[in-house]
DRENMI-314352 format. One record per atom (N, C-alpha, C): x, y, z; residue number from 1; atom name; residue in three letters. Coordinates in steps of 0.2 Angstrom, whole numbers. Layout:
REM DRENMI-314352
xx:yy:zz:num:atome:residu
X:Y:Z:NUM:CA:Ala
...
This chain:
REM DRENMI-314352
xx:yy:zz:num:atome:residu
53:-71:-10:1:N:Met
53:-66:-10:1:CA:Met
52:-63:-19:1:C:Met
49:-59:-18:2:N:Arg
47:-52:-22:2:CA:Arg
53:-49:-26:2:C:Arg
56:-47:-32:3:N:Leu
58:-42:-35:3:CA:Leu
55:-39:-40:3:C:Leu
59:-32:-40:4:N:Leu
55:-28:-47:4:CA:Leu
62:-26:-50:4:C:Leu
61:-25:-57:5:N:Ile
64:-25:-63:5:CA:Ile
60:-19:-64:5:C:Ile
64:-13:-67:6:N:Val
66:-6:-69:6:CA:Val
68:-6:-75:6:C:Val
62:-9:-82:7:N:Glu
71:-8:-87:7:CA:Glu
65:-4:-92:7:C:Glu
68:-1:-95:8:N:Asp
63:0:-103:8:CA:Asp
66:-5:-110:8:C:Asp
74:-8:-109:9:N:Glu
73:-12:-114:9:CA:Glu
69:-21:-115:9:C:Glu
62:-16:-116:10:N:Arg
56:-20:-113:10:CA:Arg
58:-32:-115:10:C:Arg
61:-33:-121:11:N:Arg
64:-40:-122:11:CA:Arg
68:-44:-118:11:C:Arg
71:-37:-115:12:N:Leu
78:-40:-107:12:CA:Leu
73:-42:-101:12:C:Leu
70:-36:-102:13:N:Ala
64:-36:-95:13:CA:Ala
64:-42:-95:13:C:Ala
57:-43:-96:14:N:Leu
56:-49:-100:14:CA:Leu
59:-53:-101:14:C:Leu
62:-57:-103:15:N:Ser
70:-62:-100:15:CA:Ser
72:-61:-96:15:C:Ser
73:-58:-91:16:N:Leu
75:-58:-83:16:CA:Leu
70:-57:-82:16:C:Leu
62:-56:-81:17:N:Ala
56:-57:-78:17:CA:Ala
53:-65:-79:17:C:Ala
55:-66:-84:18:N:Gly
52:-78:-86:18:CA:Gly
57:-81:-84:18:C:Gly
65:-81:-82:19:N:Gly
71:-83:-79:19:CA:Gly
67:-82:-72:19:C:Gly
68:-75:-68:20:N:Leu
71:-73:-60:20:CA:Leu
60:-77:-59:20:C:Leu
55:-82:-64:21:N:Ala
52:-84:-62:21:CA:Ala
50:-89:-59:21:C:Ala
55:-94:-64:22:N:Ala
57:-100:-66:22:CA:Ala
60:-105:-58:22:C:Ala
65:-97:-59:23:N:Glu
70:-97:-49:23:CA:Glu
65:-99:-43:23:C:Glu
60:-94:-42:24:N:Gly
54:-95:-40:24:CA:Gly
55:-88:-36:24:C:Gly
55:-83:-40:25:N:Phe
56:-77:-34:25:CA:Phe
48:-72:-40:25:C:Phe
45:-71:-34:26:N:Ala
37:-65:-39:26:CA:Ala
39:-59:-44:26:C:Ala
40:-55:-49:27:N:Val
45:-53:-53:27:CA:Val
40:-46:-52:27:C:Val
42:-43:-52:28:N:Asp
34:-36:-55:28:CA:Asp
41:-33:-60:28:C:Asp
38:-30:-65:29:N:Val
42:-25:-74:29:CA:Val
36:-21:-72:29:C:Val
43:-13:-74:30:N:Val
38:-7:-76:30:CA:Val
44:-6:-81:30:C:Val
44:0:-83:31:N:His
47:3:-88:31:CA:His
48:7:-90:31:C:His
48:12:-82:32:N:Asp
52:21:-87:32:CA:Asp
51:22:-78:32:C:Asp
57:26:-76:33:N:Gly
59:27:-69:33:CA:Gly
55:34:-66:33:C:Gly
50:34:-65:34:N:Arg
44:40:-61:34:CA:Arg
41:31:-61:34:C:Arg
37:28:-65:35:N:Glu
32:21:-63:35:CA:Glu
36:17:-56:35:C:Glu
41:18:-56:36:N:Gly
49:12:-56:36:CA:Gly
51:16:-48:36:C:Gly
50:23:-46:37:N:Leu
49:25:-38:37:CA:Leu
45:24:-35:37:C:Leu
39:26:-37:38:N:Gly
31:25:-35:38:CA:Gly
32:13:-33:38:C:Gly
33:11:-37:39:N:Arg
31:3:-34:39:CA:Arg
40:4:-30:39:C:Arg
44:2:-31:40:N:Ala
50:1:-26:40:CA:Ala
47:5:-19:40:C:Ala
43:12:-17:41:N:Ala
40:18:-14:41:CA:Ala
37:14:-8:41:C:Ala
34:7:-9:42:N:Glu
29:6:-8:42:CA:Glu
36:3:-1:42:C:Glu
37:-2:-7:43:N:Gly
42:-5:3:43:CA:Gly
38:-11:-1:43:C:Gly
37:-15:-2:44:N:Val
37:-20:-3:44:CA:Val
41:-25:-6:44:C:Val
45:-26:-11:45:N:Tyr
50:-29:-13:45:CA:Tyr
54:-31:-10:45:C:Tyr
59:-37:-11:46:N:Asp
65:-37:-7:46:CA:Asp
72:-35:-11:46:C:Asp
70:-35:-18:47:N:Leu
77:-32:-22:47:CA:Leu
74:-28:-27:47:C:Leu
76:-23:-27:48:N:Val
75:-18:-34:48:CA:Val
83:-20:-41:48:C:Val
80:-22:-45:49:N:Val
83:-21:-51:49:CA:Val
84:-19:-57:49:C:Val
89:-11:-55:50:N:Leu
86:-5:-60:50:CA:Leu
93:-8:-64:50:C:Leu
89:-2:-71:51:N:Asp
95:1:-76:51:CA:Asp
94:7:-77:51:C:Asp
99:12:-77:52:N:Ile
103:17:-74:52:CA:Ile
97:23:-80:52:C:Ile
100:20:-88:53:N:Met
98:26:-92:53:CA:Met
87:24:-95:53:C:Met
85:30:-90:54:N:Leu
78:27:-91:54:CA:Leu
74:32:-93:54:C:Leu
68:31:-96:55:N:Pro
64:40:-97:55:CA:Pro
63:41:-89:55:C:Pro
61:44:-88:56:N:Gly
55:46:-82:56:CA:Gly
60:54:-77:56:C:Gly
62:46:-76:57:N:Leu
70:48:-71:57:CA:Leu
76:45:-75:57:C:Leu
80:45:-72:58:N:Asn
87:41:-73:58:CA:Asn
88:35:-70:58:C:Asn
90:31:-67:59:N:Gly
93:26:-64:59:CA:Gly
96:29:-57:59:C:Gly
99:33:-56:60:N:Tyr
103:37:-51:60:CA:Tyr
96:43:-47:60:C:Tyr
92:43:-51:61:N:Arg
90:51:-51:61:CA:Arg
86:43:-46:61:C:Arg
80:39:-47:62:N:Val
76:32:-44:62:CA:Val
81:33:-35:62:C:Val
88:26:-37:63:N:Cys
92:28:-31:63:CA:Cys
91:31:-25:63:C:Cys
92:38:-28:64:N:Ala
97:43:-21:64:CA:Ala
88:44:-21:64:C:Ala
84:46:-22:65:N:Ala
79:48:-20:65:CA:Ala
73:40:-13:65:C:Ala
75:37:-17:66:N:Leu
74:30:-11:66:CA:Leu
77:30:-6:66:C:Leu
84:30:-7:67:N:Arg
89:33:2:67:CA:Arg
87:40:3:67:C:Arg
87:42:-1:68:N:Ala
85:48:4:68:CA:Ala
81:48:10:68:C:Ala
72:42:5:69:N:Ala
67:44:8:69:CA:Ala
67:37:14:69:C:Ala
74:33:16:70:N:Gly
75:33:22:70:CA:Gly
72:23:18:70:C:Gly
74:21:10:71:N:His
72:11:11:71:CA:His
78:13:11:71:C:His
77:5:11:72:N:Asp
83:1:9:72:CA:Asp
87:-6:8:72:C:Asp
81:-4:4:73:N:Val
78:-11:0:73:CA:Val
86:-13:-4:73:C:Val
90:-17:-5:74:N:Pro
94:-18:-10:74:CA:Pro
94:-17:-18:74:C:Pro
98:-15:-24:75:N:Ile
96:-10:-25:75:CA:Ile
105:-15:-32:75:C:Ile
102:-19:-36:76:N:Leu
106:-21:-42:76:CA:Leu
107:-17:-46:76:C:Leu
111:-12:-50:77:N:Met
110:-9:-55:77:CA:Met
113:-8:-61:77:C:Met
111:-9:-67:78:N:Leu
111:-8:-73:78:CA:Leu
111:-5:-76:78:C:Leu
118:-3:-83:79:N:Thr
120:2:-86:79:CA:Thr
127:0:-94:79:C:Thr
121:1:-102:80:N:Ala
127:-3:-105:80:CA:Ala
132:1:-103:80:C:Ala
133:6:-102:81:N:Lys
140:10:-99:81:CA:Lys
146:6:-96:81:C:Lys
152:9:-96:82:N:Asp
156:5:-95:82:CA:Asp
162:9:-92:82:C:Asp
162:11:-85:83:N:Gly
167:13:-84:83:CA:Gly
170:17:-78:83:C:Gly
174:17:-73:84:N:Glu
172:18:-64:84:CA:Glu
171:23:-62:84:C:Glu
167:28:-66:85:N:Tyr
164:33:-62:85:CA:Tyr
157:32:-64:85:C:Tyr
157:30:-69:86:N:Asp
149:25:-69:86:CA:Asp
145:24:-62:86:C:Asp
151:19:-60:87:N:Glu
149:15:-57:87:CA:Glu
151:17:-48:87:C:Glu
156:23:-52:88:N:Ala
156:25:-42:88:CA:Ala
151:29:-40:88:C:Ala
149:34:-46:89:N:Glu
139:35:-46:89:CA:Glu
134:32:-44:89:C:Glu
134:27:-48:90:N:Gly
128:21:-47:90:CA:Gly
128:21:-36:90:C:Gly
134:18:-36:91:N:Leu
138:16:-27:91:CA:Leu
134:20:-23:91:C:Leu
137:29:-26:92:N:Asp
138:35:-22:92:CA:Asp
131:38:-22:92:C:Asp
125:33:-24:93:N:Thr
119:37:-24:93:CA:Thr
114:32:-20:93:C:Thr
121:28:-19:94:N:Gly
117:22:-14:94:CA:Gly
117:14:-15:94:C:Gly
116:13:-22:95:N:Ala
116:8:-25:95:CA:Ala
121:0:-22:95:C:Ala
118:-4:-19:96:N:Asp
122:-8:-17:96:CA:Asp
127:-14:-22:96:C:Asp
124:-15:-26:97:N:Asp
127:-16:-33:97:CA:Asp
127:-15:-39:97:C:Asp
133:-19:-44:98:N:Tyr
129:-15:-49:98:CA:Tyr
134:-20:-55:98:C:Tyr
131:-21:-61:99:N:Leu
133:-23:-67:99:CA:Leu
129:-21:-77:99:C:Leu
138:-21:-75:100:N:Thr
138:-17:-83:100:CA:Thr
133:-24:-87:100:C:Thr
131:-20:-95:101:N:Lys
127:-26:-98:101:CA:Lys
136:-23:-105:101:C:Lys
133:-31:-112:102:N:Pro
129:-38:-110:102:CA:Pro
129:-41:-104:102:C:Pro
127:-46:-98:103:N:Phe
132:-48:-92:103:CA:Phe
127:-57:-95:103:C:Phe
129:-62:-91:104:N:Ser
127:-69:-89:104:CA:Ser
122:-68:-87:104:C:Ser
116:-70:-89:105:N:Tyr
112:-70:-83:105:CA:Tyr
114:-72:-77:105:C:Tyr
115:-77:-80:106:N:Val
118:-86:-73:106:CA:Val
122:-80:-64:106:C:Val
127:-74:-71:107:N:Val
131:-68:-66:107:CA:Val
126:-63:-62:107:C:Val
121:-60:-63:108:N:Leu
115:-61:-62:108:CA:Leu
108:-63:-57:108:C:Leu
108:-68:-57:109:N:Val
103:-72:-53:109:CA:Val
111:-73:-46:109:C:Val
118:-72:-46:110:N:Ala
121:-73:-42:110:CA:Ala
118:-70:-37:110:C:Ala
119:-64:-42:111:N:Arg
124:-53:-34:111:CA:Arg
117:-57:-34:111:C:Arg
112:-58:-37:112:N:Ile
103:-56:-33:112:CA:Ile
105:-58:-29:112:C:Ile
108:-65:-25:113:N:Arg
107:-71:-23:113:CA:Arg
110:-68:-17:113:C:Arg
116:-64:-18:114:N:Ala
120:-64:-17:114:CA:Ala
117:-58:-10:114:C:Ala
115:-53:-16:115:N:Leu
113:-45:-11:115:CA:Leu
109:-46:-5:115:C:Leu
102:-53:-9:116:N:Leu
98:-57:-2:116:CA:Leu
101:-59:4:116:C:Leu
108:-64:2:117:N:Arg
109:-70:8:117:CA:Arg
113:-63:13:117:C:Arg
116:-59:10:118:N:Arg
118:-52:12:118:CA:Arg
112:-48:17:118:C:Arg
108:-46:15:119:N:Arg
101:-44:18:119:CA:Arg
101:-48:25:119:C:Arg
100:-56:20:120:N:Ser
95:-60:27:120:CA:Ser
101:-57:31:120:C:Ser
108:-59:33:121:N:Ala
113:-61:36:121:CA:Ala
112:-52:41:121:C:Ala
110:-47:38:122:N:Ala
109:-43:44:122:CA:Ala
105:-43:48:122:C:Ala
98:-47:48:123:N:Gly
95:-48:52:123:CA:Gly
96:-52:54:123:C:Gly
90:-59:53:124:N:Ala
87:-67:54:124:CA:Ala
93:-72:50:124:C:Ala
96:-77:52:125:N:Ser
102:-81:48:125:CA:Ser
97:-85:44:125:C:Ser
100:-84:38:126:N:Pro
94:-87:33:126:CA:Pro
96:-95:32:126:C:Pro
99:-95:38:127:N:Val
96:-104:39:127:CA:Val
89:-105:43:127:C:Val
85:-110:43:128:N:Leu
80:-109:49:128:CA:Leu
79:-115:49:128:C:Leu
78:-116:55:129:N:Arg
77:-125:60:129:CA:Arg
70:-127:60:129:C:Arg
64:-127:59:130:N:Ile
59:-127:62:130:CA:Ile
55:-133:63:130:C:Ile
59:-138:72:131:N:Gly
56:-144:74:131:CA:Gly
61:-148:68:131:C:Gly
56:-154:66:132:N:Pro
63:-156:64:132:CA:Pro
65:-155:56:132:C:Pro
61:-148:54:133:N:Leu
62:-146:44:133:CA:Leu
71:-140:46:133:C:Leu
74:-142:39:134:N:Thr
81:-136:43:134:CA:Thr
77:-133:33:134:C:Thr
79:-125:34:135:N:Val
75:-121:27:135:CA:Val
80:-113:26:135:C:Val
82:-123:21:136:N:Asp
92:-112:18:136:CA:Asp
87:-109:16:136:C:Asp
88:-103:16:137:N:Thr
82:-102:14:137:CA:Thr
89:-97:7:137:C:Thr
99:-100:9:138:N:Ala
101:-93:2:138:CA:Ala
101:-100:-4:138:C:Ala
100:-108:-4:139:N:Ala
105:-110:-5:139:CA:Ala
97:-118:-6:139:C:Ala
90:-113:-4:140:N:Arg
86:-114:-6:140:CA:Arg
84:-122:-5:140:C:Arg
87:-124:-5:141:N:Arg
84:-131:0:141:CA:Arg
86:-133:7:141:C:Arg
79:-139:9:142:N:Val
74:-140:17:142:CA:Val
77:-149:17:142:C:Val
76:-149:21:143:N:His
78:-158:23:143:CA:His
76:-158:28:143:C:His
76:-160:30:144:N:Arg
69:-166:33:144:CA:Arg
73:-171:42:144:C:Arg
77:-168:45:145:N:Gly
78:-172:48:145:CA:Gly
86:-173:43:145:C:Gly
89:-177:41:146:N:Asp
93:-181:36:146:CA:Asp
90:-180:28:146:C:Asp
88:-179:28:147:N:Glu
83:-182:18:147:CA:Glu
79:-176:15:147:C:Glu
83:-174:12:148:N:Glu
83:-168:8:148:CA:Glu
74:-170:5:148:C:Glu
72:-167:6:149:N:Val
66:-164:2:149:CA:Val
70:-159:-2:149:C:Val
64:-164:-8:150:N:Ala
61:-159:-16:150:CA:Ala
55:-157:-15:150:C:Ala
58:-149:-18:151:N:Leu
54:-141:-19:151:CA:Leu
55:-140:-27:151:C:Leu
46:-140:-27:152:N:Thr
47:-135:-34:152:CA:Thr
53:-126:-30:152:C:Thr
54:-124:-36:153:N:Ala
54:-115:-33:153:CA:Ala
50:-113:-32:153:C:Ala
40:-115:-35:154:N:Lys
33:-108:-32:154:CA:Lys
33:-111:-24:154:C:Lys
38:-118:-22:155:N:Glu
33:-125:-19:155:CA:Glu
39:-120:-11:155:C:Glu
44:-121:-16:156:N:Phe
51:-117:-8:156:CA:Phe
46:-108:-8:156:C:Phe
47:-105:-11:157:N:Ala
47:-99:-12:157:CA:Ala
37:-99:-9:157:C:Ala
34:-103:-5:158:N:Val
28:-103:-3:158:CA:Val
30:-105:6:158:C:Val
31:-108:5:159:N:Leu
37:-112:11:159:CA:Leu
42:-106:17:159:C:Leu
45:-103:11:160:N:Glu
49:-97:15:160:CA:Glu
43:-93:17:160:C:Glu
39:-92:14:161:N:Gln
35:-87:17:161:CA:Gln
35:-90:23:161:C:Gln
29:-95:25:162:N:Leu
29:-96:32:162:CA:Leu
34:-100:35:162:C:Leu
40:-97:33:163:N:Ala
49:-104:38:163:CA:Ala
46:-97:43:163:C:Ala
49:-91:40:164:N:Val
50:-85:40:164:CA:Val
49:-81:47:164:C:Val
41:-83:48:165:N:Arg
37:-79:52:165:CA:Arg
32:-88:56:165:C:Arg
36:-93:58:166:N:Ala
37:-100:59:166:CA:Ala
28:-95:68:166:C:Ala
26:-98:68:167:N:Gly
24:-99:74:167:CA:Gly
16:-94:73:167:C:Gly
17:-89:67:168:N:Gln
16:-86:67:168:CA:Gln
8:-85:61:168:C:Gln
5:-83:62:169:N:Val
-6:-82:57:169:CA:Val
1:-77:52:169:C:Val
-1:-82:44:170:N:Val
2:-79:38:170:CA:Val
-4:-78:34:170:C:Val
-6:-71:30:171:N:Gly
-14:-73:27:171:CA:Gly
-11:-75:18:171:C:Gly
-18:-78:17:172:N:Lys
-15:-80:10:172:CA:Lys
-14:-74:4:172:C:Lys
-18:-70:6:173:N:Pro
-15:-59:1:173:CA:Pro
-6:-61:1:173:C:Pro
-8:-60:10:174:N:Glu
3:-59:11:174:CA:Glu
7:-63:7:174:C:Glu
6:-72:6:175:N:Ile
9:-75:2:175:CA:Ile
7:-75:-5:175:C:Ile
4:-73:-7:176:N:Leu
-3:-72:-14:176:CA:Leu
7:-64:-18:176:C:Leu
3:-61:-11:177:N:Glu
9:-54:-13:177:CA:Glu
18:-54:-13:177:C:Glu
19:-61:-9:178:N:His
27:-59:-12:178:CA:His
28:-66:-14:178:C:His
25:-70:-16:179:N:Val
27:-78:-22:179:CA:Val
24:-75:-30:179:C:Val
17:-74:-31:180:N:Trp
16:-74:-38:180:CA:Trp
14:-66:-38:180:C:Trp
16:-62:-44:181:N:Asp
19:-56:-46:181:CA:Asp
14:-49:-43:181:C:Asp
13:-45:-48:182:N:Phe
10:-40:-46:182:CA:Phe
3:-38:-51:182:C:Phe
2:-45:-59:183:N:Ala
1:-44:-60:183:CA:Ala
-6:-49:-61:183:C:Ala
-3:-55:-56:184:N:Tyr
-8:-63:-56:184:CA:Tyr
-17:-59:-55:184:C:Tyr
-18:-65:-58:185:N:Glu
-25:-62:-59:185:CA:Glu
-30:-68:-58:185:C:Glu
-27:-76:-58:186:N:Gly
-26:-81:-57:186:CA:Gly
-33:-82:-52:186:C:Gly
-34:-89:-49:187:N:Asp
-38:-92:-43:187:CA:Asp
-35:-88:-36:187:C:Asp
-33:-85:-30:188:N:Pro
-34:-86:-26:188:CA:Pro
-32:-93:-22:188:C:Pro
-36:-99:-23:189:N:Asn
-35:-105:-19:189:CA:Asn
-30:-109:-22:189:C:Asn
-23:-107:-28:190:N:Ile
-15:-109:-29:190:CA:Ile
-13:-109:-24:190:C:Ile
-11:-104:-20:191:N:Val
-9:-105:-16:191:CA:Val
-12:-111:-6:191:C:Val
-20:-115:-8:192:N:Glu
-21:-118:-6:192:CA:Glu
-17:-126:-10:192:C:Glu
-17:-127:-15:193:N:Val
-13:-128:-22:193:CA:Val
-7:-131:-14:193:C:Val
-3:-125:-16:194:N:Tyr
5:-126:-16:194:CA:Tyr
6:-128:-7:194:C:Tyr
-2:-126:-1:195:N:Val
1:-130:4:195:CA:Val
1:-136:5:195:C:Val
-5:-137:0:196:N:Ser
-6:-147:0:196:CA:Ser
-2:-151:2:196:C:Ser
1:-146:-9:197:N:Ala
5:-151:-7:197:CA:Ala
15:-152:-3:197:C:Ala
18:-146:-3:198:N:Leu
19:-144:2:198:CA:Leu
19:-150:11:198:C:Leu
11:-149:12:199:N:Arg
8:-155:20:199:CA:Arg
10:-160:15:199:C:Arg
8:-164:9:200:N:Arg
11:-172:8:200:CA:Arg
19:-175:8:200:C:Arg
22:-167:9:201:N:Lys
30:-168:6:201:CA:Lys
35:-165:14:201:C:Lys
32:-161:17:202:N:Leu
33:-161:25:202:CA:Leu
29:-165:28:202:C:Leu
24:-166:30:203:N:Gly
20:-171:34:203:CA:Gly
14:-167:36:203:C:Gly
7:-169:35:204:N:Ala
-2:-165:36:204:CA:Ala
-1:-158:44:204:C:Ala
6:-162:50:205:N:Asp
8:-155:56:205:CA:Asp
8:-151:55:205:C:Asp
16:-150:48:206:N:Arg
18:-146:51:206:CA:Arg
15:-138:47:206:C:Arg
8:-137:44:207:N:Ile
8:-133:41:207:CA:Ile
-1:-133:44:207:C:Ile
-3:-124:46:208:N:Glu
-10:-126:51:208:CA:Glu
-14:-122:48:208:C:Glu
-21:-126:43:209:N:Thr
-24:-119:43:209:CA:Thr
-28:-114:49:209:C:Thr
-28:-110:50:210:N:Val
-34:-105:55:210:CA:Val
-39:-100:48:210:C:Val
-42:-107:51:211:N:Arg
-47:-106:48:211:CA:Arg
-53:-94:48:211:C:Arg
-52:-92:40:212:N:Gly
-51:-88:37:212:CA:Gly
-49:-82:42:212:C:Gly
-42:-84:42:213:N:Ala
-35:-77:44:213:CA:Ala
-28:-83:40:213:C:Ala
-30:-85:35:214:N:Gly
-19:-89:32:214:CA:Gly
-18:-96:35:214:C:Gly
-13:-97:35:215:N:Tyr
-11:-100:38:215:CA:Tyr
-5:-100:42:215:C:Tyr
-4:-107:47:216:N:Arg
1:-107:52:216:CA:Arg
7:-113:53:216:C:Arg
13:-111:51:217:N:Met
17:-115:54:217:CA:Met
18:-119:60:217:C:Met
20:-125:62:218:N:Ala
22:-127:65:218:CA:Ala
28:-124:69:218:C:Ala
30:-119:74:219:N:Gly
38:-116:73:219:CA:Gly
41:-122:83:219:C:Gly
39:-127:78:220:N:Thr
40:-135:85:220:CA:Thr
44:-141:82:220:C:Thr
């Protein structure tokens, strides 16, 4: 899952990005409303965390512009203000949820997961069953038969990208885009490292390498 944080308090933004990355999300951060609108409009994010008080464009206008353009990405708004009027205005512009600063990081993560579950429930089931594997994308747990398989946050994120498209070829660039953040400049072969780890834990036959194209997870 790839998240965008639009927050001009740099220390807060980087702190949130670090914590969410440790949870297995790919996180991009921008500090300006206009740049946030441009990034969010690219359509590559699964959720946007959007501050209201931003330079360039405020969060209300960013949210309204995204909705007017037809983007349905979940938006969680953040603000230092407190009051029913602010919340109502945020939700009226199309935000999905609202959190007032200061907030608990645990609450933020719970709200993000709830929004992602809600979006998943509107489309595909959050629980994927692929042959002997059960992948719970909401709880972020994997079982092989009755046995739970322990995965790191990044291993799960790679698996999730393959599992939601089981039977289809998923290119390495697509995995990098959704599992590592925009600023990642390391070796793209890092994907192979994580695929190898998943094969060791889930079975070598679960993930096929399609030479020159990417990887395909066995659909049965």
